[in-house]
N, C-alpha and C positions, 0 to 999 in steps of 0.2 A: 649330430646334432640333436640329441631326443633331448636335452633339457633346455634345451632353446624351450622349443613346443613347451615343458613342464612348465616352464616360465611366462610364457602366453596362458595359459591355464593361468594360473594366481592370476596374475594380470585381469582377468576380465571377470576373476574372483571379486578382488579389492578395489581396482577400481569403481564402480557406482555406489558402496560403501562412499570412498573416499569425498569423490564430487559432488554424492547428495548433504553430506556430512555437512561440506565447503555453504549449503546454501539454508541454517538453520540454526538458528537462537544468534543472526547477528542484527547489526544494526548496521541504518546505509551511511555512506559519506555525505552528509556532510553537517552546516553552520550552524545546528541545533541537538543535533545527537549523538550520545557517545560515542563511543568508540566501537563499547560491550555491551551487553547490556546484562543487567541485573537489580537487586534487592532492591525498593526506592520508597521507604513507609510511609514519606508524606503527602505522598500528589496528592492534584487538589483531584471533586469530584467528579469529574466521566471519566478521569483517569484514572482511575483506584482498580481496576482488573485487573493491569499488568506491575502492579505492588509487587507483585514477587518476581521478576521477570524482564524490566521493564529497560527503552533505548534511549526516555526522554528521563529531564532530572526535575524535581517536585520546582525549583523555579519554573522551566517551561510549562509547568503543568497546570498552576499558573497563572502564563503568559497568553495558553490561548483561551481563556472560559471568556478575557473582555476582547468583549464589543468592540473597539478597535483592536486584532491581536499587535501587542510588541513585540512577536518572533516573522512578521509579516506587516504592520501596517498595515494589516486590511484590515478595510470594515464591512459587518453582515453588514451595515446598518446605508448602505450603502442608496435607499430610496426610500428611508424615512424608515419606522419602530418590524420589524423581524418582529409576529411571535411567535413567543419564547419555544414550543414543542418545536418549530422548524433550529430553531437559533438552534437546541440541543444537539439535534444531528448532526449541523455545522462543530460545534468543537468534536461530540464525541467522533466524529471523519478526523480532527485535528488531530487528535490525541490516540487515536488507530494508525493515522501516519505517523508522529510524530517517537511517539513509544512501541506501538510489537516490534519484539522481533524474527515474529514468525512471513516478513514478507521476503529475503530472501529469495524466496524461486522464482520472485515478480520486478526484481532491481533493478533497471540499467545505467549503465554509462549513462553521462547527458553533458561531457564537455571529454577533452582525446588528452589533457592534463591528467584525469581520471582522478582531482578533486569534486567534481560535485556528481551522486546518481540521482534519480527518482525511481519512483513505480511503473508498473506499465498492466493494462489490464488484468486487476490483480478484481479475482474473482468474488465482486461479498454477491449475499446470499438474496433470493429473492423480494419473501423479508424485509432484506434491511433498507432493499430498491423502495419495496411499493409504497413502505411510513414515510421514508425520509417524502418522499411526492406523494401522499397525500396531507403528512402535517404541514407538510411549507406550499397548497397551495393557494392559502389566502395571504402569504408574500408575496412584496415586489422586489422584482430585480430586472438591470438592464441589457441584460449582457447573457451567454446560454455559454458562452467563453471560460473561464474564472483568472486564466491561468494566462493571459500579455491584454492588451488593447487597453489598459484604463489611463483614465486623465491622472499623471501625480502629481500634474504640478503646485499641491498643496500640503506637500507631506505625505497625502494618505491617498488613495484606493478612490477615484469621483468615477462617476457615470459619463462615459464619452461623448462630442459632439451629438448631437444629432438622436444620440441613444437616450430611448422612451423605457419609463417604466414601467413593467406593467407584473401581475400574477406571475409564477411561477411556470405555471400549466401551457403561457405564451411561449416560452423562451424552451421551455423542457417539454412536448403534449405529452410526455408518459413516461415513467419510473425509470426507463432503463435506460430513455432520452435524460435524463439528470445526474443518473450515481454514472455516465458512461462520457457524458459533453463538458460536464463542472469541469472539472483538472484535467484536459485531454487527457481522452483511454486512462486516467491515471489506476479508472474503479472500469471490471468490466461486469455491469448483469447480470448475473449467475442466474438460470433457471432455476437450480437447487435448489435443496429447499434447506432451511435449517437444521442443525447436530446430523444433513448428511452426512458429512465427514468431507464434502466435494465441493463447497463455498467458502467463504469467510467471512465470521459474526465482527463488523464495525465497533460493535461494543456487545459486551456478556457480565452476566452476576457475575460475582467476583470469587460468589462460594464458590459456583459448580464448577471450576474450571475452564480452561482458557480449549476452546475448543481450536484454537481456529491452530493449534501449535502440531492436532494430529493431520491438516492440512496441507499444513507447509509439508510436511510428508512422503505424504503422497503424490506434494507437488512435485520437488526435490529427489524425486526416484529416477525418474525416466532422462531426468534432465540429462545426467547424460552419454543415456544409448547416442548421441548423433553424433555427440565428439568424440566419445572415445569409442564408438563401432567404427565408426572410420581414420580414428590413429589407427586404433588393430585390426582390422580389417589388412589394410595397408601393411601392416608386420608383417602381417603373415604373410600377401605372399612373396615379401622380401626372404621373410628365412626359407617360402618354397622352395623360391628360384636358388637361391646355395644349394635346397638336400640336394 
């Protein structure tokens, strides 16, 4: 039975690498994402940081910058004019979601057919949430969760009946509320700071490289442990019974 134990030891050694690699440099399975990341040298404005390895096309990046996005027919100005600084954060967030190949550890399947995916609890750096909230304090919205509950009768989102437009802090009292509630916990407000290697930046200076690659690698590394450790433990017990 010695060869069985050698095989088991080998599995313990390589399984973490295989499992972690599956979560790295990947694109979500959604309507607008590419099947796999690759260079895109004509990305639009806020999407440019991902030009070296992008899950979005140039056309998708252009659509992300419109007041009424052609990606989702979603209007950012549902309560009137949005301040430019606030709007920029939302465009960056859409670029991050559509273009980043570093969201693998947080991708979740949303239907049984396997044809739709989303991210859940992707940890945004503290500064990202704080600056987003600060720059949107004087802009208006009518909902705290933008994932659903809109009036789509006119072809684009409008505030539902009896929903009042208020400055962002009315619906999002804290930066964490904004990051976590606006898209049903797609993002999680991390206490970690930028360049800590333990949180994601929704935008970064292209010349400085992509800091999210290391973060994805960090969070992917333990992802194998629960699934594979239980499987291999059961296999170990089985072999011991045969010994």
